[in-house]
DRENDO-1510 file (C-alpha; in Angstrom, 1 decimal, always signed):
<recs>
REC; n; res; u; v; w
REC; 1; MET; +35.7; +181.2; -161.0 .
REC; 2; LYS; +36.5; +181.1; -157.6 .
REC; 3; LYS; +33.2; +179.5; -156.1 .
REC; 4; ILE; +34.1; +176.6; -159.0 .
REC; 5; MET; +37.5; +176.0; -157.5 .
REC; 6; LEU; +36.3; +176.7; -154.1 .
REC; 7; LEU; +33.8; +173.6; -154.8 .
REC; 8; GLY; +36.5; +171.7; -156.5 .
REC; 9; LEU; +38.6; +172.1; -153.3 .
REC; 10; THR; +35.9; +170.9; -151.0 .
REC; 11; LEU; +34.9; +167.9; -153.2 .
REC; 12; MET; +38.9; +166.6; -152.6 .
REC; 13; LEU; +38.8; +167.3; -149.3 .
REC; 14; ILE; +35.6; +165.0; -148.2 .
REC; 15; PHE; +36.9; +162.1; -151.2 .
REC; 16; ALA; +40.0; +162.4; -148.5 .
REC; 17; ILE; +38.0; +162.0; -145.9 .
REC; 18; VAL; +36.0; +159.1; -146.8 .
REC; 19; GLY; +38.8; +156.9; -148.1 .
REC; 20; CYS; +41.0; +157.5; -144.8 .
REC; 21; SER; +37.7; +155.9; -143.3 .
REC; 22; LYS; +37.9; +153.0; -145.6 .
REC; 23; SER; +41.4; +152.0; -144.9 .
REC; 24; THR; +42.1; +152.8; -141.5 .
REC; 25; PRO; +38.6; +151.7; -139.5 .
REC; 26; THR; +38.5; +152.4; -135.7 .
REC; 27; PRO; +37.2; +149.4; -133.9 .
REC; 28; SER; +34.3; +150.1; -131.7 .
REC; 29; ASP; +36.7; +150.4; -128.2 .
REC; 30; GLY; +38.2; +153.3; -129.9 .
REC; 31; THR; +41.6; +152.3; -130.7 .
REC; 32; ALA; +42.8; +152.2; -134.3 .
REC; 33; SER; +43.8; +149.0; -135.6 .
REC; 34; LYS; +47.0; +148.2; -137.5 .
REC; 35; ALA; +46.8; +148.3; -141.4 .
REC; 36; PRO; +47.6; +144.7; -142.5 .
REC; 37; ASP; +50.9; +143.5; -143.4 .
REC; 38; PRO; +51.0; +142.5; -146.9 .
REC; 39; THR; +54.2; +140.3; -146.6 .
REC; 40; VAL; +52.1; +138.1; -144.4 .
REC; 41; THR; +50.0; +135.1; -145.8 .
REC; 42; PRO; +46.9; +135.1; -144.5 .
REC; 43; VAL; +46.4; +131.5; -142.5 .
REC; 44; PRO; +42.8; +129.9; -144.3 .
REC; 45; GLN; +40.4; +129.1; -141.8 .
REC; 46; SER; +40.2; +125.4; -141.3 .
REC; 47; LYS; +37.3; +122.9; -142.2 .
REC; 48; PRO; +35.8; +121.2; -138.9 .
REC; 49; ALA; +37.1; +117.5; -138.8 .
REC; 50; GLU; +34.3; +115.2; -139.2 .
REC; 51; LEU; +35.4; +111.9; -138.3 .
REC; 52; SER; +33.4; +108.1; -138.1 .
REC; 53; VAL; +34.3; +105.7; -135.3 .
REC; 54; LEU; +33.8; +102.4; -135.5 .
REC; 55; VAL; +32.7; +100.6; -132.0 .
REC; 56; PHE; +31.0; +97.7; -130.5 .
REC; 57; GLU; +28.4; +96.9; -127.7 .
REC; 58; THR; +28.9; +94.5; -124.9 .
REC; 59; PRO; +27.2; +93.5; -121.7 .
REC; 60; ASN; +30.2; +95.3; -120.0 .
REC; 61; LEU; +31.1; +98.6; -123.0 .
REC; 62; THR; +27.3; +99.5; -123.3 .
REC; 63; ALA; +26.1; +102.4; -126.0 .
REC; 64; GLN; +25.8; +104.9; -123.0 .
REC; 65; PHE; +29.8; +103.8; -122.2 .
REC; 66; TRP; +30.9; +104.7; -125.7 .
REC; 67; ASP; +28.2; +107.9; -125.9 .
REC; 68; ALA; +29.5; +109.3; -122.7 .
REC; 69; ALA; +33.5; +108.6; -124.1 .
REC; 70; ILE; +33.0; +110.3; -127.3 .
REC; 71; LYS; +30.8; +113.1; -125.5 .
REC; 72; ARG; +33.8; +113.6; -123.2 .
REC; 73; PHE; +35.6; +114.5; -126.2 .
REC; 74; THR; +33.7; +116.6; -128.4 .
REC; 75; ASP; +33.0; +119.1; -125.0 .
REC; 76; LYS; +37.0; +119.3; -125.4 .
REC; 77; HIS; +37.2; +119.7; -129.1 .
REC; 78; PRO; +34.1; +121.1; -130.5 .
REC; 79; ASN; +35.4; +121.6; -133.7 .
REC; 80; ILE; +35.1; +117.7; -134.4 .
REC; 81; LYS; +32.6; +115.6; -134.8 .
REC; 82; ILE; +32.0; +112.0; -134.4 .
REC; 83; ASN; +29.7; +110.0; -135.9 .
REC; 84; LYS; +29.3; +106.6; -133.9 .
REC; 85; VAL; +29.2; +103.5; -136.1 .
REC; 86; VAL; +28.3; +100.3; -134.3 .
REC; 87; SER; +29.0; +97.1; -135.3 .
REC; 88; PRO; +25.8; +94.8; -136.0 .
REC; 89; ASP; +27.7; +92.4; -133.3 .
REC; 90; THR; +31.0; +91.6; -131.3 .
REC; 91; ASP; +32.8; +90.2; -134.4 .
REC; 92; ARG; +33.8; +94.3; -135.4 .
REC; 93; THR; +36.7; +92.9; -137.6 .
REC; 94; LYS; +34.5; +90.8; -139.9 .
REC; 95; TYR; +32.1; +94.4; -139.9 .
REC; 96; ALA; +35.1; +96.6; -140.6 .
REC; 97; LYS; +36.0; +94.1; -143.8 .
REC; 98; GLN; +32.4; +94.5; -144.9 .
REC; 99; LEU; +32.7; +98.5; -144.7 .
REC; 100; LEU; +36.5; +98.3; -146.1 .
REC; 101; ALA; +35.0; +96.7; -149.4 .
REC; 102; THR; +32.0; +99.2; -149.9 .
REC; 103; GLY; +34.1; +102.1; -149.2 .
REC; 104; GLN; +32.8; +103.1; -146.0 .
REC; 105; PHE; +35.6; +102.5; -143.7 .
REC; 106; PRO; +35.5; +104.3; -140.7 .
REC; 107; ASP; +38.2; +106.9; -139.7 .
REC; 108; VAL; +39.0; +105.2; -135.9 .
REC; 109; LEU; +38.2; +101.8; -135.6 .
REC; 110; MET; +37.9; +100.2; -131.7 .
REC; 111; SER; +39.2; +96.7; -131.3 .
REC; 112; ILE; +39.6; +95.1; -134.5 .
REC; 113; THR; +42.4; +92.7; -135.9 .
REC; 114; ALA; +45.5; +94.2; -137.3 .
REC; 115; GLN; +46.7; +91.4; -139.0 .
REC; 116; ASP; +43.3; +91.1; -141.2 .
REC; 117; PHE; +44.1; +95.1; -142.6 .
REC; 118; LEU; +47.7; +95.3; -143.1 .
REC; 119; ALA; +48.0; +93.9; -146.4 .
REC; 120; SER; +45.8; +96.2; -147.7 .
REC; 121; ASN; +47.6; +99.2; -146.2 .
REC; 122; SER; +44.2; +100.1; -144.4 .
REC; 123; LEU; +45.8; +101.3; -140.9 .
REC; 124; LEU; +48.1; +104.3; -140.3 .
REC; 125; PRO; +50.8; +103.9; -138.1 .
REC; 126; PHE; +50.7; +106.2; -135.3 .
REC; 127; GLU; +53.3; +109.1; -135.2 .
REC; 128; ASP; +55.8; +109.0; -132.6 .
REC; 129; LYS; +54.3; +112.0; -131.0 .
REC; 130; TYR; +51.5; +110.3; -130.0 .
REC; 131; LEU; +52.8; +106.8; -128.9 .
REC; 132; SER; +55.1; +108.6; -126.4 .
REC; 133; LYS; +51.5; +109.6; -124.6 .
REC; 134; VAL; +50.4; +105.8; -124.2 .
REC; 135; PRO; +52.1; +103.4; -121.9 .
REC; 136; GLY; +53.0; +100.3; -123.6 .
REC; 137; ALA; +52.3; +101.7; -127.0 .
REC; 138; LYS; +55.6; +100.0; -128.8 .
REC; 139; SER; +55.1; +96.7; -127.1 .
REC; 140; LEU; +52.7; +96.7; -129.9 .
REC; 141; ALA; +54.5; +97.0; -132.7 .
REC; 142; ILE; +54.9; +95.2; -136.0 .
REC; 143; ASP; +57.8; +95.3; -138.0 .
REC; 144; GLY; +58.8; +98.2; -136.1 .
REC; 145; LYS; +55.2; +100.7; -136.8 .
REC; 146; VAL; +52.4; +100.7; -133.9 .
REC; 147; TYR; +48.8; +100.5; -135.3 .
REC; 148; GLN; +47.4; +100.3; -132.1 .
REC; 149; LEU; +47.0; +101.8; -129.2 .
REC; 150; PRO; +46.4; +100.3; -125.7 .
REC; 151; TRP; +44.9; +101.1; -122.6 .
REC; 152; GLY; +45.3; +98.2; -120.2 .
REC; 153; ALA; +45.7; +94.0; -119.9 .
REC; 154; GLN; +43.7; +91.5; -119.4 .
REC; 155; THR; +44.0; +87.9; -118.6 .
REC; 156; ILE; +42.4; +85.2; -121.0 .
REC; 157; SER; +41.4; +83.0; -119.8 .
REC; 158; TYR; +40.8; +82.2; -115.8 .
REC; 159; ILE; +38.3; +80.1; -114.9 .
REC; 160; TYR; +35.6; +81.9; -112.8 .
REC; 161; TYR; +33.4; +79.5; -110.5 .
REC; 162; ASN; +30.2; +79.9; -108.4 .
REC; 163; LYS; +31.3; +79.3; -104.8 .
REC; 164; LYS; +27.8; +78.2; -103.7 .
REC; 165; MET; +28.2; +75.0; -106.3 .
REC; 166; PHE; +31.6; +74.4; -105.2 .
REC; 167; LYS; +30.5; +74.0; -101.7 .
REC; 168; ASP; +27.4; +72.0; -102.0 .
REC; 169; ALA; +29.9; +69.6; -104.2 .
REC; 170; GLY; +32.7; +69.6; -101.7 .
REC; 171; ALA; +35.0; +70.7; -104.1 .
REC; 172; THR; +38.0; +73.2; -103.7 .
REC; 173; GLU; +39.9; +75.5; -106.1 .
REC; 174; PRO; +41.9; +73.0; -108.0 .
REC; 175; LYS; +45.5; +73.7; -109.2 .
REC; 176; THR; +46.6; +70.6; -111.0 .
REC; 177; TRP; +44.6; +69.4; -114.0 .
REC; 178; LYS; +44.2; +66.1; -111.9 .
REC; 179; GLU; +42.7; +68.3; -109.3 .
REC; 180; PHE; +40.4; +69.9; -111.9 .
REC; 181; MET; +38.9; +66.7; -113.4 .
REC; 182; ASP; +38.2; +65.7; -109.7 .
REC; 183; VAL; +35.9; +69.0; -109.6 .
REC; 184; VAL; +34.2; +68.2; -112.5 .
REC; 185; ASP; +33.5; +64.6; -111.2 .
REC; 186; LYS; +32.1; +66.5; -108.0 .
REC; 187; LEU; +30.1; +69.2; -109.4 .
REC; 188; LYS; +28.5; +66.3; -111.9 .
REC; 189; GLY; +27.7; +63.9; -108.9 .
REC; 190; SER; +25.9; +66.8; -106.8 .
REC; 191; GLY; +23.9; +67.3; -110.2 .
REC; 192; VAL; +24.8; +70.8; -111.9 .
REC; 193; THR; +26.5; +71.5; -115.0 .
REC; 194; PRO; +30.2; +71.9; -114.8 .
REC; 195; LEU; +31.2; +74.0; -117.6 .
REC; 196; LEU; +29.8; +76.4; -120.0 .
REC; 197; TYR; +30.8; +77.9; -123.2 .
REC; 198; GLY; +29.0; +79.5; -126.3 .
REC; 199; GLY; +28.8; +79.7; -130.3 .
REC; 200; ALA; +25.8; +80.7; -132.1 .
REC; 201; LYS; +26.6; +84.7; -133.4 .
REC; 202; ASP; +29.8; +84.8; -131.1 .
REC; 203; PRO; +31.9; +81.8; -132.3 .
REC; 204; TRP; +35.0; +83.1; -130.1 .
REC; 205; THR; +33.0; +82.2; -127.1 .
REC; 206; THR; +33.2; +78.2; -128.1 .
REC; 207; THR; +37.2; +78.4; -127.4 .
REC; 208; PHE; +38.4; +80.1; -124.1 .
REC; 209; LEU; +38.8; +77.3; -122.0 .
REC; 210; LEU; +40.7; +75.8; -125.1 .
REC; 211; ASP; +42.8; +79.2; -125.3 .
REC; 212; GLY; +43.8; +79.0; -121.6 .
REC; 213; ILE; +44.5; +75.4; -122.1 .
REC; 214; ILE; +47.1; +75.9; -124.8 .
REC; 215; SER; +48.6; +79.1; -123.4 .
REC; 216; ALA; +49.3; +76.9; -120.2 .
REC; 217; ASP; +50.5; +74.0; -122.3 .
REC; 218; VAL; +52.1; +75.0; -125.1 .
REC; 219; TYR; +52.8; +78.7; -124.7 .
REC; 220; SER; +54.6; +77.9; -121.4 .
REC; 221; LYS; +56.7; +75.4; -123.1 .
REC; 222; GLU; +57.5; +77.5; -126.8 .
REC; 223; PRO; +56.6; +80.9; -126.1 .
REC; 224; ASP; +57.7; +81.9; -129.8 .
REC; 225; TRP; +55.5; +79.2; -131.0 .
REC; 226; VAL; +53.6; +81.4; -133.4 .
REC; 227; SER; +56.6; +82.9; -134.6 .
REC; 228; LYS; +58.3; +79.5; -134.6 .
REC; 229; ARG; +54.8; +78.3; -136.9 .
REC; 230; LYS; +55.5; +81.8; -139.2 .
REC; 231; LYS; +58.9; +79.8; -140.0 .
REC; 232; GLY; +57.6; +76.5; -140.6 .
REC; 233; GLU; +59.8; +75.0; -137.5 .
REC; 234; VAL; +56.6; +73.7; -136.0 .
REC; 235; LYS; +52.8; +72.6; -137.0 .
REC; 236; PHE; +49.3; +72.7; -135.2 .
REC; 237; SER; +49.4; +69.0; -135.4 .
REC; 238; ASP; +52.8; +68.7; -133.6 .
REC; 239; PRO; +52.3; +66.4; -130.6 .
REC; 240; LEU; +52.7; +69.4; -128.0 .
REC; 241; PHE; +49.7; +71.2; -129.9 .
REC; 242; LYS; +47.7; +68.0; -130.4 .
REC; 243; ASN; +47.9; +67.1; -126.7 .
REC; 244; ALA; +46.4; +70.3; -125.7 .
REC; 245; VAL; +43.8; +70.3; -127.5 .
REC; 246; LEU; +42.8; +66.8; -127.2 .
REC; 247; LYS; +42.8; +67.4; -123.4 .
REC; 248; TRP; +39.9; +70.3; -123.9 .
REC; 249; LYS; +37.8; +67.8; -126.1 .
REC; 250; SER; +37.9; +65.1; -123.1 .
REC; 251; LEU; +35.4; +67.3; -121.2 .
REC; 252; TYR; +33.0; +67.4; -124.5 .
REC; 253; ASP; +33.4; +63.7; -124.5 .
REC; 254; SER; +32.5; +63.3; -120.8 .
REC; 255; LYS; +29.4; +66.2; -121.3 .
REC; 256; SER; +30.9; +68.2; -118.8 .
REC; 257; PHE; +29.8; +71.4; -120.9 .
REC; 258; ASN; +26.3; +72.8; -121.2 .
REC; 259; ALA; +24.6; +71.0; -123.9 .
REC; 260; ASP; +23.1; +74.0; -125.6 .
REC; 261; GLY; +26.6; +75.7; -126.2 .
REC; 262; LEU; +26.7; +75.9; -130.0 .
REC; 263; SER; +23.3; +77.7; -129.6 .
REC; 264; ILE; +23.7; +80.7; -127.6 .
REC; 265; GLY; +26.1; +84.1; -128.1 .
REC; 266; TYR; +28.0; +85.7; -125.5 .
REC; 267; ALA; +25.4; +88.1; -123.8 .
REC; 268; GLN; +23.6; +84.5; -123.3 .
REC; 269; LEU; +26.7; +82.7; -122.2 .
REC; 270; GLN; +27.5; +85.4; -119.3 .
REC; 271; ASP; +23.6; +85.5; -118.2 .
REC; 272; ALA; +24.0; +81.6; -118.2 .
REC; 273; PHE; +26.7; +81.8; -115.6 .
REC; 274; LEU; +25.1; +84.7; -113.5 .
REC; 275; LYS; +21.7; +83.0; -113.3 .
REC; 276; GLY; +23.5; +79.7; -111.9 .
REC; 277; LYS; +23.3; +77.3; -114.9 .
REC; 278; GLY; +26.6; +76.2; -114.8 .
REC; 279; ALA; +29.5; +76.2; -112.0 .
REC; 280; MET; +32.3; +77.1; -114.0 .
REC; 281; TYR; +32.7; +80.4; -116.9 .
REC; 282; PRO; +36.5; +80.1; -118.7 .
REC; 283; MET; +36.4; +84.0; -120.0 .
REC; 284; GLY; +38.5; +86.6; -120.1 .
REC; 285; SER; +39.3; +89.1; -117.2 .
REC; 286; TRP; +36.7; +91.5; -118.2 .
REC; 287; PHE; +33.9; +89.5; -116.5 .
REC; 288; VAL; +35.0; +91.1; -113.5 .
REC; 289; ALA; +33.3; +93.7; -113.9 .
REC; 290; ALA; +29.6; +92.1; -114.9 .
REC; 291; ALA; +30.4; +89.8; -111.5 .
REC; 292; ASP; +30.6; +92.9; -109.2 .
REC; 293; ALA; +27.6; +94.2; -110.5 .
REC; 294; GLN; +25.0; +91.1; -109.9 .
REC; 295; LYS; +24.2; +89.9; -106.5 .
REC; 296; ASP; +22.8; +86.9; -107.2 .
REC; 297; ILE; +25.8; +84.4; -106.9 .
REC; 298; GLU; +29.0; +84.6; -105.2 .
REC; 299; VAL; +31.8; +84.3; -107.8 .
REC; 300; GLY; +35.3; +82.8; -107.0 .
REC; 301; VAL; +38.3; +82.4; -109.5 .
REC; 302; PHE; +41.2; +80.8; -110.2 .
REC; 303; PRO; +44.0; +80.1; -113.1 .
REC; 304; ILE; +43.7; +77.3; -115.5 .
REC; 305; PRO; +45.3; +74.4; -113.8 .
REC; 306; THR; +48.3; +72.6; -115.5 .
REC; 307; GLU; +49.5; +69.3; -115.0 .
REC; 308; ASP; +52.2; +70.4; -112.3 .
REC; 309; GLY; +50.3; +73.0; -110.3 .
REC; 310; ALA; +52.6; +75.6; -111.5 .
REC; 311; ILE; +50.6; +78.8; -112.4 .
REC; 312; ILE; +51.0; +80.4; -116.2 .
REC; 313; ASN; +49.4; +83.5; -116.7 .
REC; 314; PRO; +47.8; +84.0; -120.5 .
REC; 315; TYR; +48.5; +87.6; -120.5 .
REC; 316; ALA; +47.2; +90.1; -123.4 .
REC; 317; VAL; +48.2; +94.0; -123.6 .
REC; 318; GLY; +45.9; +95.7; -126.2 .
REC; 319; GLY; +43.6; +98.5; -126.5 .
REC; 320; PRO; +41.0; +99.5; -128.7 .
REC; 321; ALA; +42.4; +102.1; -130.7 .
REC; 322; PHE; +43.4; +101.8; -135.0 .
REC; 323; VAL; +43.1; +104.8; -137.3 .
REC; 324; SER; +42.8; +104.2; -141.3 .
REC; 325; SER; +45.2; +105.4; -143.8 .
REC; 326; SER; +42.5; +107.1; -145.9 .
REC; 327; SER; +41.0; +109.0; -143.4 .
REC; 328; LYS; +41.1; +112.7; -144.3 .
REC; 329; PHE; +41.5; +114.0; -141.1 .
REC; 330; LYS; +44.7; +111.8; -140.0 .
REC; 331; GLU; +45.8; +114.3; -137.3 .
REC; 332; GLU; +42.3; +114.4; -135.9 .
REC; 333; ALA; +41.8; +110.5; -136.3 .
REC; 334; GLN; +45.0; +110.2; -134.2 .
REC; 335; MET; +44.3; +112.7; -131.4 .
REC; 336; PHE; +40.9; +111.7; -131.0 .
REC; 337; ALA; +42.6; +107.7; -130.6 .
REC; 338; THR; +45.0; +109.0; -128.1 .
REC; 339; GLU; +43.0; +110.6; -125.9 .
REC; 340; PHE; +40.7; +108.0; -125.6 .
REC; 341; VAL; +42.9; +105.9; -124.5 .
REC; 342; THR; +44.8; +108.1; -121.9 .
REC; 343; ASP; +42.1; +110.6; -120.9 .
REC; 344; PRO; +41.9; +109.7; -117.0 .
REC; 345; PRO; +38.0; +109.7; -116.7 .
REC; 346; ASN; +37.8; +107.0; -119.7 .
REC; 347; VAL; +40.7; +105.3; -118.4 .
REC; 348; LEU; +38.7; +104.8; -115.0 .
REC; 349; GLU; +35.4; +103.8; -116.9 .
REC; 350; VAL; +36.7; +101.2; -118.6 .
REC; 351; VAL; +38.3; +99.7; -115.5 .
REC; 352; LYS; +34.9; +99.8; -114.0 .
REC; 353; SER; +32.9; +98.7; -116.8 .
REC; 354; ASP; +35.5; +95.9; -118.3 .
REC; 355; ALA; +37.7; +95.3; -115.6 .
REC; 356; LEU; +41.0; +96.3; -117.1 .
REC; 357; ILE; +44.2; +95.6; -115.5 .
REC; 358; PRO; +46.1; +99.0; -115.4 .
REC; 359; LEU; +49.6; +99.0; -117.4 .
REC; 360; GLU; +52.8; +99.9; -115.6 .
REC; 361; GLY; +53.2; +103.7; -115.9 .
REC; 362; GLN; +49.1; +104.0; -115.8 .
REC; 363; THR; +47.7; +105.5; -112.4 .
REC; 364; VAL; +43.8; +104.5; -111.8 .
REC; 365; ASP; +42.3; +106.2; -108.3 .
REC; 366; TYR; +39.7; +103.3; -108.2 .
REC; 367; ASN; +38.4; +101.2; -105.5 .
REC; 368; TYR; +38.9; +97.8; -106.7 .
REC; 369; SER; +36.6; +95.0; -105.3 .
REC; 370; PRO; +37.8; +91.9; -104.0 .
REC; 371; LEU; +37.5; +89.8; -106.8 .
REC; 372; PHE; +39.3; +92.5; -109.0 .
REC; 373; LYS; +41.8; +92.6; -106.4 .
REC; 374; GLN; +42.5; +88.7; -106.6 .
REC; 375; VAL; +42.4; +88.8; -110.4 .
REC; 376; ILE; +45.4; +91.4; -110.1 .
REC; 377; GLU; +47.2; +89.8; -107.8 .
REC; 378; LEU; +47.2; +86.5; -109.8 .
REC; 379; SER; +47.8; +88.1; -113.1 .
REC; 380; LYS; +51.4; +88.8; -111.0 .
REC; 381; GLN; +52.1; +85.4; -110.5 .
REC; 382; GLY; +54.0; +82.7; -112.0 .
REC; 383; LYS; +55.0; +82.6; -115.8 .
REC; 384; LYS; +53.3; +85.3; -118.2 .
REC; 385; VAL; +52.7; +84.0; -121.6 .
REC; 386; ASN; +51.0; +85.6; -124.3 .
REC; 387; ALA; +47.0; +84.8; -124.5 .
REC; 388; PHE; +46.5; +82.1; -127.5 .
REC; 389; GLY; +44.2; +83.4; -129.9 .
REC; 390; TRP; +44.7; +87.2; -128.7 .
REC; 391; GLU; +48.0; +87.9; -129.2 .
REC; 392; ASN; +49.1; +91.3; -130.6 .
REC; 393; GLY; +52.0; +93.2; -132.6 .
REC; 394; ASP; +55.0; +90.8; -134.0 .
REC; 395; ALA; +53.2; +87.8; -131.8 .
REC; 396; ALA; +50.0; +87.8; -133.3 .
REC; 397; MET; +48.7; +85.3; -135.5 .
REC; 398; ILE; +48.6; +85.7; -139.4 .
REC; 399; ALA; +45.3; +87.3; -140.6 .
REC; 400; GLY; +42.5; +85.2; -140.6 .
REC; 401; MET; +43.5; +82.4; -138.4 .
REC; 402; THR; +41.8; +83.1; -135.1 .
REC; 403; ASP; +38.7; +82.8; -137.3 .
REC; 404; GLU; +40.1; +79.4; -138.7 .
REC; 405; ILE; +40.8; +78.0; -135.0 .
REC; 406; ASN; +37.2; +79.0; -133.9 .
REC; 407; LYS; +35.8; +77.1; -136.9 .
REC; 408; ALA; +37.9; +74.0; -136.2 .
REC; 409; ALA; +36.9; +74.0; -132.5 .
REC; 410; GLN; +33.4; +74.0; -133.2 .
REC; 411; ASN; +34.0; +71.4; -136.0 .
REC; 412; ILE; +35.5; +68.8; -133.2 .
REC; 413; ILE; +32.7; +69.5; -131.2 .
REC; 414; LEU; +30.3; +68.3; -133.8 .
REC; 415; GLY; +32.2; +65.2; -134.0 .
REC; 416; LYS; +35.2; +65.9; -136.8 .
REC; 417; SER; +38.4; +64.4; -135.7 .
REC; 418; VAL; +41.3; +66.5; -133.8 .
REC; 419; ASP; +43.7; +65.1; -136.5 .
REC; 420; SER; +42.0; +66.4; -139.4 .
REC; 421; GLU; +41.2; +69.3; -138.1 .
REC; 422; LEU; +44.5; +70.3; -137.1 .
REC; 423; ALA; +45.6; +69.3; -140.3 .
REC; 424; VAL; +43.1; +72.1; -141.9 .
REC; 425; LEU; +44.6; +74.7; -139.6 .
REC; 426; ASP; +47.8; +73.6; -141.2 .
REC; 427; ALA; +47.1; +73.4; -144.6 .
REC; 428; LYS; +45.0; +77.1; -143.9 .
REC; 429; TRP; +48.1; +79.0; -142.5 .
REC; 430; ASP; +50.0; +77.7; -145.3 .
REC; 431; GLU; +47.8; +78.7; -147.7 .
REC; 432; ILE; +47.2; +82.2; -146.3 .
REC; 433; SER; +50.8; +82.6; -145.7 .
REC; 434; ALA; +51.9; +81.5; -149.3 .
REC; 435; ARG; +48.9; +84.2; -150.2 .
REC; 436; MET; +50.5; +86.7; -147.9 .
REC; 437; THR; +54.0; +86.3; -149.2 .
REC; 438; LYS; +52.9; +86.7; -153.1 .
REC; 439; LYS; +51.4; +90.6; -152.1 .
</recs>
């Protein structure tokens, strides 16, 4: 009997020891860990975020630029995966619409037109905690909400020119429109094409000089022209706007542009200027990067000439980053967008590769070229106005109108009358506006 009791006590002791060893494990360093507190709810492990990001590639913003920028972010945030989606051409707004229609709208989108996605509530307004980190962000508000994060400014358009062609023709930088027309005549007389423009798959390259003329002649007198058009107080067919278009058309009528303009895209257009196929190239300030990267020609720059010689600066504060309202990872998407436009190495890279003009509050340690310095100094002179066709925030055109303006410009080049095309623009504006009001 004693043996049976002794055996039972022994077994009880063994079970007690085993039980203790399971409930209070000892870490490998020999220290005892605390038992879990039953009053604390365990935090579940978060699923790694996976973001799709729509980008576009240009001669200045290359595939390598986007890849390096994304890598900098994922190196810092290894728990976030980025899938790069490349627009098939530079019209990323058109491609974004296709992706939206097929249920493939990316989490983050670069440099789309906000107005084209507001009616469908496809964009997410950024939270204040992100806006506070981005200089100039609140200047892009639409009805008090910010959907786009800026990372700098650009002037659209200045006129870049081939210094040797000007010298050979005896031309100097013009300030007034009359002086500009004299330069055009001198260049023709020297046997070179005075002006270059593009088209083809990049219809926005047709209107750079037109955009600049309208900014200088219309916005300098009616800085809130878009707001007034939204209220029905002005029209495209009004004399002020019509005269600016007629001024631009006169250059086509006098054969001052390249004959193949409508058949070449943006990359071919830039290449044509850098290879000396034309003397003047109306373009946004991002061209400075390409001009500095080559040694074939020496490039100068001047603002769009005006009737009285006053300097008018078509200025656009903008940036690439938008976030989808349907993203499964809204916090991570906003974080990516914010870090993309504020990360110092990234901002420095875009200043180098796309000649971005730093905003107030931004400090960029960069050795600016003489041409870049000239553009920055010009941007500080004269009267600053919105860049026509490139407006942002509340000053922006209604959805779809920029494409209609590009189309009208090409129709005028092909022989349609200015009056008929401006009437079409007024009708189209009213049609789109009425449709938006119904929604």
